N, C-alpha and C positions, 0 to 999 in steps of 0.2 A: 209550705212554707221555706224560705230559704236558709240555710245552714249559714252562721256568721263564724268567719274564723278567729277573728281578734275577739275573744272574751273580755268582759271587764273585769273579770276575776282571775285571781291564779291559783293554781292547785300545786303544791309541793309534790315532790317525788313520793313522799310518805302517804298523802292525802290519796294520789293517783293508785299506789299499789293497792291501800284499803279498800277503797272504790272497786277497782277490777277484782280482789279477791271476794268481795260482795256480790258484783254481777254475776262472777261465774259459778256461784252456788246454783245447786241441780234445780232448786224451787224460786228461783229467779225470774220474774215476769221479764223477757228482754224489750217487751215494748215500753217499759218505763224510762223515764230519764230522770236525772238528778235535777232536781229543784233545789234553785239558790234564791233567797228572798230573805225579806224581811216582814215582822208585824207588829202591830202594837202590842204592848206589854213588857213583862220584864221588869226589874228595880230600876232600870234606867231608861223606861219608856219605849225602846225598840227590840224586838227579840230577832235573831237568825233562824232563819228557815233553812234547813237542810233534809232532805229525805228524797227517796224516790216516789215520781206521782207522774199521772199521765199528763201529755201536753194539752195546754188549753190553746183556743183560737188566736185569743190575743199575746201567746208567749213569743219571745224571741229564742231563737235554738242556736246552740253554741256547740261546737265540738273539740274537747279538750283531751288529747292523747287519746283518742278513740271512745269517750265517754260523752253519751250526748248530755246535754246540760239544757235548762230551760229556765226563764227568768223574764219576769215583766220587766217591760222596757222602765219604768217609774220605777223600779227599786234598784236601777243603776246610779241614780242620785246619790242614795246610801251607801252603794256596796263599790263603787268605781274603785278599784286599784287593790281590794281586800284579797289578802292571800289566806288561804285555807289549808290547813296541816293536819296531820295525825300523827298523835304522840304516843309511845307504848310504854313511857316511865311510870314509876312508880307515885309520882306527885302530880302527873297529870296523864290519863288516858282518855282517848276519844280525839273527835275532831276539834280542832282550836282555830280562832279567827283573828286575824291582825288585820284591822280596819283603819286605814289613815284619814278617813272621814270621821270618824268617832271623837268626839270632845271629852267623852268620859265614858266608863264602862263598869260593869258590876263587879264583885270578886271572881265569880264563875266564870265571867268572859262570854257569857252567851246573850247578855242584852247591853245594850248601848245609848248612847244621845249623841244627836248633831247639833 
């Protein structure tokens, strides 16, 4: 499958740095891709999917700053223009999602509605 260079989502420098750190771990399986997507559930109706996974036949493949990313084409409808960041602060630690397509989201920021 061909790698698409213009990903529908953006990773901030903080997210890229954390993902590169995770991928550099000795036990990391280098055949894994970063999977970005959505699934039904959460208090707002849809939840974000972010994790390392094997590529599936119907995935679109992207590369962002050397990080291989996979996503289902149908998820682009919900995620187009989304920004993923990584926070190290006291009030927020972990990956955060800023989605211009979300009409509402829950307090924890991991689920949304469109």
